[in-house]
C-alpha positions as CSV (number, residue, x, y, z in Angstrom):
1,X,0.1,0.1,0.0
2,X,2.9,2.2,0.7
3,X,4.7,1.8,-2.6
4,X,1.0,2.4,-4.4
5,X,0.8,5.5,-2.6
6,X,4.3,6.7,-3.1
7,X,4.2,5.8,-7.0
8,X,0.7,7.8,-7.2
9,X,2.2,11.0,-5.4
10,X,5.5,10.8,-7.7
11,X,3.3,10.6,-10.8
12,X,1.2,13.5,-9.7
13,X,4.1,15.7,-8.8
14,X,5.8,14.9,-12.1
15,X,2.7,15.5,-14.3
16,X,2.1,19.1,-12.3
17,X,5.9,20.0,-13.0
18,X,5.6,18.9,-16.7
19,X,2.4,21.0,-17.3
20,X,3.5,23.9,-15.6
21,X,6.0,24.5,-18.3
22,X,8.6,27.6,-18.3
23,X,6.0,30.4,-18.5
24,X,5.7,33.0,-21.3
25,X,8.6,33.8,-23.2
26,X,10.3,37.2,-22.7
27,X,9.7,39.6,-25.3
28,X,12.8,40.1,-27.4
29,X,14.7,43.4,-26.7
30,X,12.9,43.9,-23.5
31,X,16.1,43.3,-21.4
32,X,18.3,45.0,-23.7
33,X,19.8,48.5,-23.9
34,X,19.8,51.5,-21.7
35,X,16.7,52.7,-19.7
36,X,15.9,55.8,-21.7
37,X,12.6,56.9,-20.6
38,X,10.7,57.7,-23.8
39,X,13.3,57.2,-26.6
40,X,12.7,58.4,-30.0
41,X,14.1,56.8,-33.4
42,X,17.8,56.3,-33.4
43,X,19.3,58.4,-35.9
44,X,21.9,57.5,-38.4
45,X,25.5,59.4,-38.4
46,X,24.3,61.7,-41.4
47,X,21.3,62.7,-39.7
48,X,22.9,63.1,-36.4
49,X,25.6,65.2,-38.0
50,X,22.9,67.4,-39.7
51,X,20.7,67.8,-36.6
52,X,24.1,68.8,-34.8
53,X,24.9,71.5,-37.2
54,X,21.5,72.7,-37.0
55,X,21.3,72.8,-32.9
56,X,25.0,74.1,-32.6
57,X,25.9,75.9,-35.8
58,X,29.2,77.1,-34.3
59,X,30.1,73.5,-33.2
60,X,30.1,74.6,-29.4
61,X,28.4,72.8,-26.8
62,X,24.5,73.0,-26.2
63,X,23.2,74.4,-23.1
64,X,19.9,73.0,-21.7
65,X,17.8,75.9,-23.3
66,X,19.3,75.5,-26.9
67,X,18.9,71.6,-26.5
68,X,15.1,71.3,-25.7
69,X,14.0,71.1,-29.3
70,X,16.6,68.1,-29.8
71,X,16.8,66.0,-26.7
72,X,14.5,63.8,-25.2
73,X,16.2,63.7,-21.6
74,X,18.9,66.3,-20.9
75,X,20.5,64.4,-17.9
76,X,20.9,61.2,-19.9
77,X,22.5,62.8,-22.8
78,X,24.7,64.9,-20.6
79,X,27.1,61.8,-19.4
80,X,29.7,63.9,-17.8
81,X,26.9,66.0,-15.9
82,X,28.5,69.4,-16.7
83,X,25.3,71.1,-17.7
84,X,26.3,71.1,-21.5
85,X,26.1,68.6,-24.6
86,X,29.2,68.1,-26.4
87,X,29.3,66.8,-30.0
88,X,30.4,63.3,-28.7
89,X,27.6,63.3,-26.1
90,X,25.1,64.2,-28.8
91,X,26.3,61.5,-31.1
92,X,26.0,58.9,-28.3
93,X,22.4,60.2,-27.7
94,X,21.6,59.9,-31.3
95,X,22.7,56.2,-31.2
96,X,20.4,55.5,-28.1
97,X,17.3,57.3,-29.3
98,X,17.8,60.2,-26.9
99,X,18.0,62.9,-29.5
100,X,15.1,63.6,-31.9
101,X,14.6,65.6,-35.0
102,X,13.1,69.1,-34.4
103,X,9.5,69.6,-35.8
104,X,9.2,71.8,-38.9
105,X,7.7,74.7,-36.9
106,X,10.7,74.4,-34.3
107,X,13.2,74.5,-37.1
108,X,11.5,77.4,-38.8
109,X,11.7,79.3,-35.7
110,X,15.4,78.5,-35.1
111,X,16.6,79.3,-38.8
112,X,18.1,82.9,-39.2
113,X,15.8,85.3,-40.8
114,X,16.8,86.3,-44.3
115,X,18.6,89.5,-44.8
116,X,16.6,92.3,-46.7
């Protein structure tokens, strides 16, 4: 009787373990990359360079107020925490989706007015 009870328990436990399975698979990419809040599209090198020229025509660093139309999260792009975004930080931000293209109205407002 003990053997029958032991065998029945072993079968029930084995079946329960087998039917439980591994659970749902982890979605691809959900565990990869840096947390970036709300990233935008990753920009390629050409788009990033064009955007940098528009954001910083003189090639100097970007302060927070100048970076607003382009940067999703200033603190994440400013990796050295100096309050300015360098060209290298901007390029890294482009690759992580932390830099976004300015919309047409912002671009129009920021472009120099034509000389008459």
